[in-house]
C-alpha positions in Angstrom: 0.0 0.0 0.0 1.2 3.5 -0.8 0.1 6.2 1.6 0.5 9.9 1.2 3.5 9.8 3.6 5.2 7.1 1.4 4.6 9.3 -1.6 6.2 12.3 0.2 9.2 10.1 1.2 9.6 8.9 -2.4 9.5 12.5 -3.7 12.2 13.6 -1.2 14.5 10.6 -2.1 14.1 11.3 -5.8 14.7 15.0 -5.4 17.8 14.3 -3.3 19.1 11.9 -5.9 18.6 14.5 -8.7 20.3 17.2 -6.6 23.3 14.9 -5.9 23.7 14.3 -9.7 23.6 18.1 -10.3 26.1 18.8 -7.5 28.5 16.2 -8.9 28.2 17.7 -12.4 26.8 14.4 -13.8 23.9 15.8 -15.8 25.1 14.5 -19.1 26.3 11.1 -17.9 23.1 10.5 -15.8 20.5 12.2 -17.9 18.3 9.0 -18.3 18.4 8.4 -14.5 17.6 12.1 -13.8 14.7 11.9 -16.3 13.3 8.8 -14.7 13.6 10.4 -11.3 11.8 13.5 -12.4 9.0 11.5 -14.0 8.6 9.3 -11.0 8.7 12.4 -8.6 6.0 14.1 -10.7 3.8 10.9 -10.5 4.2 10.9 -6.7 3.4 14.6 -6.4 0.2 13.9 -8.4 -0.6 11.0 -6.1 -0.3 13.3 -3.1 -2.7 15.8 -4.7 -5.2 13.0 -5.4 -4.9 11.7 -1.8 -5.5 15.2 -0.4 -8.6 15.5 -2.5 -9.7 12.0 -1.3 -9.9 10.8 -4.9 -7.7 7.7 -4.4 -7.3 5.2 -1.6 -4.0 4.5 0.2 -3.7 1.3 -2.0 -3.8 3.2 -5.3 -0.4 3.5 -7.0 0.2 6.1 -9.8 2.5 4.7 -12.4 4.6 7.3 -14.3 4.2 5.3 -17.5 0.5 6.2 -17.5 1.5 9.6 -18.8 3.0 8.4 -22.1 0.0 10.0 -23.8 -2.9 12.2 -22.8 -5.4 9.6 -23.9 -3.9 7.0 -21.7 -3.7 9.4 -18.7 -7.4 10.2 -19.1 -8.3 6.5 -19.2 -6.4 5.9 -16.0 -8.0 8.9 -14.3 -11.6 9.0 -15.5 -12.9 10.9 -12.4 -13.0 14.7 -12.3 -10.8 16.9 -10.2 -9.8 20.6 -10.3 -7.7 21.6 -13.3 -7.7 18.0 -14.5 -6.9 18.7 -18.2 -4.1 21.1 -17.4 -2.5 18.8 -14.8 -2.6 15.8 -17.1 -1.2 17.8 -20.0 1.7 18.9 -17.9 2.4 15.4 -16.7 2.3 14.0 -20.2 4.6 16.8 -21.5 7.0 16.3 -18.6 
C-alpha cells in the first residue's frame, strides 16, 4: 500500500538523488536516470494531490508510465478533479 507519507518520502528521495547528480556535475552522464527520477517524482506529487482530494485510496499507486499519452492518462483517471486537463497535459509533457 502506498500512503501519502510514502509518496512524500519517495519525492524527497528522488529529489535528493537528482540534486546529488547536479552537485556532482553528472547531468550529461546520468540524464536518463535524472529523467526517470523527475518523471517518478511528478507521478508521486500527483498521487499526493489525489490523496489530499480523497480521490484515491492508500492502496492506489500512480505509475509514471500512464503519462505516455494524454489519452492513456485520461483512461487511468476518468474521475474529475480541479484543473484535470491542465495537470494531465503537464504530466504528459514532462
